[in-house]
C-alpha beads as a LAMMPS data file, in Angstrom:
LAMMPS data file: protein, C-alpha beads

71 atoms
70 bonds

1 atom types
1 bond types

-500.0 500.0 xlo xhi
-500.0 500.0 ylo yhi
-500.0 500.0 zlo zhi

Masses

1 110.0

Atoms # bond

1 1 1 71.252 -37.725 77.530
2 1 1 74.102 -38.698 75.232
3 1 1 76.667 -36.416 73.612
4 1 1 77.770 -37.120 70.053
5 1 1 80.259 -35.479 67.748
6 1 1 79.264 -35.304 64.108
7 1 1 80.658 -33.872 60.890
8 1 1 78.123 -31.976 58.809
9 1 1 78.685 -32.706 55.125
10 1 1 76.031 -30.546 53.541
11 1 1 74.004 -27.397 54.168
12 1 1 70.807 -29.492 54.093
13 1 1 72.059 -31.581 57.011
14 1 1 72.845 -28.431 58.966
15 1 1 69.350 -27.097 58.259
16 1 1 67.871 -30.371 59.487
17 1 1 69.855 -30.118 62.721
18 1 1 68.709 -26.524 63.194
19 1 1 65.090 -27.639 62.719
20 1 1 65.523 -30.394 65.319
21 1 1 66.994 -27.843 67.693
22 1 1 64.042 -25.503 67.105
23 1 1 61.719 -28.361 68.115
24 1 1 63.763 -28.789 71.342
25 1 1 64.645 -32.342 70.355
26 1 1 68.390 -31.718 70.341
27 1 1 70.796 -29.020 71.444
28 1 1 73.575 -28.002 69.084
29 1 1 76.812 -27.177 70.869
30 1 1 79.271 -25.440 68.601
31 1 1 82.941 -26.000 69.311
32 1 1 85.665 -23.649 68.226
33 1 1 87.914 -25.490 65.808
34 1 1 91.459 -24.194 65.777
35 1 1 92.772 -22.776 62.542
36 1 1 94.949 -25.548 61.077
37 1 1 97.286 -22.997 59.500
38 1 1 97.857 -21.197 62.794
39 1 1 101.269 -21.526 64.420
40 1 1 101.525 -23.054 67.879
41 1 1 103.188 -19.877 69.142
42 1 1 100.156 -17.879 67.959
43 1 1 97.760 -20.250 69.716
44 1 1 99.662 -20.037 72.996
45 1 1 100.430 -16.307 72.903
46 1 1 99.230 -14.701 76.130
47 1 1 98.665 -17.992 77.950
48 1 1 101.077 -16.968 80.726
49 1 1 101.694 -13.560 82.233
50 1 1 104.787 -11.488 81.553
51 1 1 106.006 -11.969 85.130
52 1 1 105.678 -15.767 84.832
53 1 1 107.582 -15.675 81.538
54 1 1 110.404 -13.643 83.089
55 1 1 110.608 -16.039 86.046
56 1 1 110.755 -19.056 83.722
57 1 1 113.412 -17.350 81.611
58 1 1 115.552 -16.664 84.698
59 1 1 115.215 -20.273 85.868
60 1 1 116.150 -21.540 82.405
61 1 1 119.261 -19.352 82.318
62 1 1 120.251 -20.640 85.763
63 1 1 119.830 -24.274 84.643
64 1 1 121.887 -23.649 81.506
65 1 1 124.693 -22.061 83.500
66 1 1 124.745 -25.107 85.776
67 1 1 125.103 -27.408 82.754
68 1 1 128.052 -25.410 81.421
69 1 1 129.831 -25.438 84.777
70 1 1 133.181 -27.264 84.799
71 1 1 133.014 -30.555 86.665

Bonds

1 1 1 2
2 1 2 3
3 1 3 4
4 1 4 5
5 1 5 6
6 1 6 7
7 1 7 8
8 1 8 9
9 1 9 10
10 1 10 11
11 1 11 12
12 1 12 13
13 1 13 14
14 1 14 15
15 1 15 16
16 1 16 17
17 1 17 18
18 1 18 19
19 1 19 20
20 1 20 21
21 1 21 22
22 1 22 23
23 1 23 24
24 1 24 25
25 1 25 26
26 1 26 27
27 1 27 28
28 1 28 29
29 1 29 30
30 1 30 31
31 1 31 32
32 1 32 33
33 1 33 34
34 1 34 35
35 1 35 36
36 1 36 37
37 1 37 38
38 1 38 39
39 1 39 40
40 1 40 41
41 1 41 42
42 1 42 43
43 1 43 44
44 1 44 45
45 1 45 46
46 1 46 47
47 1 47 48
48 1 48 49
49 1 49 50
50 1 50 51
51 1 51 52
52 1 52 53
53 1 53 54
54 1 54 55
55 1 55 56
56 1 56 57
57 1 57 58
58 1 58 59
59 1 59 60
60 1 60 61
61 1 61 62
62 1 62 63
63 1 63 64
64 1 64 65
65 1 65 66
66 1 66 67
67 1 67 68
68 1 68 69
69 1 69 70
70 1 70 71
């Protein structure tokens, strides 16, 4: 079996693919395409827990204070 990625340019082509799928000749796997107008922050929202975010924030503040330390 081979996996291909295609762009469907017309409703007739989509109908043809659906007919081929109905005949069990192919299997259509739909992928979720990200909204191109969506901000990266919106895409990543909720990807880490609140506790992980607080830990990362504390570590970042510690690193920044080390940079500002007089040498």
